[in-house]
N, C-alpha and C positions, 0 to 999 in steps of 0.2 A: 504493499499499499504506499502510495505517495504522500509526502508531507504536505504542509501548507505551501501555497505558491506566493506567499508574500512574507515580509519582515515587518512585525509590528513595531512601529516607532512612536513612543509617547508624543502626544501633541505638544507637550510642554517644551520639547526640544525646539519646536518652531516659535511658540508663543513667548517664552521667556527671553527678554532682551539680553540677558547674560549668556545664552547659550548659542543656538544656531544664528540668530541675527548678529550676534557679536562676532562670530567666526567669519561671517560674510563681511562685515565692515572692516575687520582687520586683515582680510585676505588669507585666512587660515585654512586653505584648501585642503592641505595634507591632514591636518587634525580633523577636519570635517569627515573626510574619506576614511581615515583610520578609525574613527568612532564608529561609523556605519559598518564597517568590516568586523569591528569588534563585537558590535550588536549582532551581526550575521552569524559570526563564529558561536557565540553564546547561544543564539536561538537554534542553530543547526545541531549543536550538541545536546540540546534539551536538558542541559545540567541544571541542577537545583541550585548550585552555589553561583556566584557572579564572577568566578575566576575564569581568565582566558590565557591559555600559555600561547604565546606568539612566536611563530617562526617568521623572522624578519624576511627571509628570502622569499617564502610563499606570499606573505603580505605584500612585499614590494612588487612581485609579478603581478598580483592581482590589481594593484593600484597603477601599474604601469611605470613604475619608478626604474629607470635604466640611467647608465652613464654617471651615476652618482654613488657614493658609498651609502647604500640603502640602510645599512644599520644606524649610522649616524642620523639619517633623515628621519627615520622611523622613531628613533629615541628621542629626538627633539620634538616630534609630533606627540609622543607619549607624554613628555614633560610638560607640553602646553595643555594637553587635555588634564593634566593633574594640576598644574599651577594656575593656569588662567580661567579654567572652565569648572574645575572640581568635579569632573566626570568619572575619573579613575583614581585608584590607588596604585601607584607604581614605584616600585623599588627596583632599580636595575641590579641584575646579579651577574657578576663578572664571569664569563666563561660558560654561562648557562642561558637558555632560552628565558626571556623575560615573562613574568607572569603578571597581568594587569587585573585588578578587580574593579569591575564597573560598579559605580555608586548610584544611589538613588538620585534622580533629578531633584535639585532643591535640598536634598537631604544627604549631604556629604558624610555623614557618620553611619549611614546604613547601606547595605549592599542593594544593587540594582534588582529589581523584580520585573518580570515581564508584565507589561500593562494588561489588565482585563477590560478596561474601558478607556475611553480618551486616547485612542492611538489611531495613527494613519497607517494604511497598508501599502508598503513599498513593494511592488512586484519583483520577484527574483530576476525578471528579465532586464532590470535595471543593470544587473552585472552581466548576464548572458549576452545581451545586446550591446554590451560596452558603453552604456550611457555614462557610467562612472568615469570613463576615459574621454568621451566626447564632449561632454558638457562642461562648461566653465562653472566655477563655484557658484555664481549667481544664477546660472541655469539650473544647477542642481537644486538650489534652494527654492527656485521658482517652481520647479517639478514637484517638490515635497509640499509646497503650499497649495499648488492646484490640486494634488491628491487629497490633502486635508480638506480644502473647500469643497471638493466633490463629495467627500464622505459626510460633510456637515449639512449639505443640501438634503441628503438621503435619497432613497429610491424613487420617491415621487416627485423630486425637484422642488419640493416645499422648502423655504428658507428656514434654517435653523439659527442657532446662535452665531453671530458673526465674529470671527477673530478680529484682533486688534489691527491687523494689518489690511482689513478687508479690501480696499481698493487702492491703498496707498503703496503697496509693494512695488 
Protein backbone atom coordinates (compact mmCIF):
# COMPACT_ATOMS: atom_id res chain seq x y z
CA UNK A 1 0.00 0.00 0.00
CA UNK A 2 1.31 3.41 -0.95
CA UNK A 3 1.71 6.17 1.64
CA UNK A 4 0.31 9.69 1.44
CA UNK A 5 1.07 11.67 -1.68
CA UNK A 6 1.69 14.90 0.22
CA UNK A 7 3.79 16.37 2.99
CA UNK A 8 1.79 18.13 5.72
CA UNK A 9 3.36 21.51 6.51
CA UNK A 10 1.95 23.51 9.42
CA UNK A 11 0.32 26.71 8.17
CA UNK A 12 2.13 28.53 10.97
CA UNK A 13 5.32 28.10 8.92
CA UNK A 14 3.75 30.51 6.41
CA UNK A 15 1.72 32.74 8.69
CA UNK A 16 4.31 33.46 11.37
CA UNK A 17 6.39 36.45 10.22
CA UNK A 18 9.37 34.97 12.10
CA UNK A 19 9.51 31.78 10.00
CA UNK A 20 8.86 31.37 6.24
CA UNK A 21 8.31 35.07 5.48
CA UNK A 22 11.51 35.97 7.33
CA UNK A 23 13.42 33.34 5.32
CA UNK A 24 12.16 34.92 2.11
CA UNK A 25 13.01 38.46 3.18
CA UNK A 26 16.52 37.34 4.22
CA UNK A 27 17.05 35.27 1.07
CA UNK A 28 17.62 32.12 3.14
CA UNK A 29 16.75 29.71 0.33
CA UNK A 30 19.03 26.92 1.51
CA UNK A 31 17.59 27.02 5.03
CA UNK A 32 14.06 26.97 3.55
CA UNK A 33 14.85 23.97 1.33
CA UNK A 34 16.75 22.19 4.11
CA UNK A 35 13.80 22.58 6.49
CA UNK A 36 11.34 21.18 3.94
CA UNK A 37 13.65 18.20 3.33
CA UNK A 38 13.96 17.61 7.08
CA UNK A 39 10.17 17.61 7.37
CA UNK A 40 9.91 15.23 4.43
CA UNK A 41 12.51 12.89 5.88
CA UNK A 42 10.73 12.85 9.24
CA UNK A 43 7.37 12.26 7.55
CA UNK A 44 8.67 9.43 5.35
CA UNK A 45 10.22 7.62 8.31
CA UNK A 46 6.95 7.89 10.24
CA UNK A 47 9.06 8.12 13.38
CA UNK A 48 7.47 9.13 16.64
CA UNK A 49 10.46 11.19 17.71
CA UNK A 50 11.43 14.37 15.95
CA UNK A 51 15.05 13.39 15.24
CA UNK A 52 16.49 13.23 11.72
CA UNK A 53 19.92 11.85 10.92
CA UNK A 54 21.22 13.77 7.92
CA UNK A 55 23.39 12.45 5.14
CA UNK A 56 24.88 15.67 3.82
CA UNK A 57 25.69 14.00 0.50
CA UNK A 58 22.12 12.75 -0.06
CA UNK A 59 20.57 16.05 1.03
CA UNK A 60 22.97 18.03 -1.18
CA UNK A 61 22.05 15.89 -4.19
CA UNK A 62 18.34 16.34 -3.43
CA UNK A 63 18.79 20.10 -3.13
CA UNK A 64 20.92 20.38 -6.28
CA UNK A 65 24.01 21.66 -4.46
CA UNK A 66 27.07 21.08 -6.60
CA UNK A 67 30.43 22.70 -7.04
CA UNK A 68 30.50 23.77 -3.40
CA UNK A 69 31.64 22.02 -0.24
CA UNK A 70 28.14 20.74 0.51
CA UNK A 71 28.97 19.79 4.11
CA UNK A 72 29.86 23.38 4.93
CA UNK A 73 26.82 24.75 3.08
CA UNK A 74 24.38 22.43 4.85
CA UNK A 75 26.07 22.96 8.21
CA UNK A 76 25.50 26.70 7.75
CA UNK A 77 21.83 26.08 6.83
CA UNK A 78 21.43 23.92 9.96
CA UNK A 79 22.91 26.69 12.10
CA UNK A 80 20.50 29.20 10.54
CA UNK A 81 17.54 26.94 11.28
CA UNK A 82 18.76 26.71 14.87
CA UNK A 83 19.92 30.26 15.58
CA UNK A 84 17.72 32.49 13.42
CA UNK A 85 14.45 30.57 13.25
CA UNK A 86 14.42 28.24 16.27
CA UNK A 87 13.20 25.33 14.14
CA UNK A 88 15.80 22.70 15.08
CA UNK A 89 18.11 21.61 17.83
CA UNK A 90 21.46 21.00 16.15
CA UNK A 91 24.75 20.04 17.70
CA UNK A 92 27.36 19.05 15.09
CA UNK A 93 29.20 15.82 15.82
CA UNK A 94 32.71 15.66 14.42
CA UNK A 95 33.26 12.65 12.18
CA UNK A 96 29.64 11.46 12.38
CA UNK A 97 26.43 12.26 10.59
CA UNK A 98 24.62 15.16 12.20
CA UNK A 99 21.32 14.53 13.95
CA UNK A 100 18.85 17.39 13.99
CA UNK A 101 15.82 17.50 16.22
CA UNK A 102 12.92 19.38 14.73
CA UNK A 103 11.20 21.66 17.23
CA UNK A 104 7.60 22.74 17.58
CA UNK A 105 6.78 25.91 15.69
CA UNK A 106 6.64 28.71 18.22
CA UNK A 107 7.56 26.22 20.97
CA UNK A 108 11.34 25.85 20.90
CA UNK A 109 11.39 23.72 24.06
CA UNK A 110 9.12 21.01 22.69
CA UNK A 111 9.75 18.49 19.88
CA UNK A 112 7.99 18.81 16.55
CA UNK A 113 4.73 16.94 16.17
CA UNK A 114 3.02 16.23 12.88
CA UNK A 115 0.09 18.57 12.44
CA UNK A 116 -3.35 17.02 12.76
CA UNK A 117 -5.07 20.21 11.62
CA UNK A 118 -4.09 23.61 10.22
CA UNK A 119 -1.65 22.34 7.65
CA UNK A 120 -1.18 22.61 3.93
CA UNK A 121 -0.57 19.63 1.69
CA UNK A 122 2.62 19.96 -0.31
CA UNK A 123 2.49 17.25 -3.02
CA UNK A 124 5.53 14.98 -3.33
CA UNK A 125 5.58 16.00 -6.99
CA UNK A 126 7.23 19.18 -5.67
CA UNK A 127 10.42 17.10 -5.50
CA UNK A 128 9.84 14.49 -8.21
CA UNK A 129 9.08 17.23 -10.79
CA UNK A 130 12.07 19.21 -9.46
CA UNK A 131 10.09 22.32 -8.53
CA UNK A 132 12.41 22.53 -5.53
CA UNK A 133 15.24 23.24 -7.98
CA UNK A 134 13.39 25.16 -10.69
CA UNK A 135 11.60 27.77 -8.58
CA UNK A 136 13.20 30.73 -6.88
CA UNK A 137 12.73 31.11 -3.13
CA UNK A 138 9.92 33.61 -3.68
CA UNK A 139 8.34 31.21 -6.17
CA UNK A 140 8.49 28.36 -3.66
CA UNK A 141 6.94 30.52 -0.96
CA UNK A 142 4.21 31.70 -3.34
CA UNK A 143 3.50 28.07 -4.28
CA UNK A 144 3.02 27.21 -0.59
CA UNK A 145 0.81 30.27 -0.10
CA UNK A 146 -1.29 29.25 -3.13
CA UNK A 147 -1.67 25.69 -1.80
CA UNK A 148 -2.62 27.06 1.61
CA UNK A 149 -5.10 29.54 0.16
CA UNK A 150 -6.67 26.81 -1.95
CA UNK A 151 -7.08 24.64 1.15
CA UNK A 152 -8.67 27.50 3.08
CA UNK A 153 -11.27 28.01 0.38
CA UNK A 154 -12.42 24.44 0.81
CA UNK A 155 -13.93 22.08 -1.75
CA UNK A 156 -16.98 24.24 -2.43
CA UNK A 157 -14.98 27.39 -3.11
CA UNK A 158 -16.59 29.19 -0.19
CA UNK A 159 -14.26 31.65 1.50
CA UNK A 160 -12.85 30.71 4.85
CA UNK A 161 -10.59 32.58 7.19
CA UNK A 162 -8.26 34.74 5.15
CA UNK A 163 -4.57 34.61 6.09
CA UNK A 164 -2.74 37.84 6.88
CA UNK A 165 -1.06 37.96 3.46
CA UNK A 166 -4.37 37.56 1.59
CA UNK A 167 -3.66 39.77 -1.43
CA UNK A 168 -0.56 41.57 -0.21
CA UNK A 169 1.88 38.76 -1.02
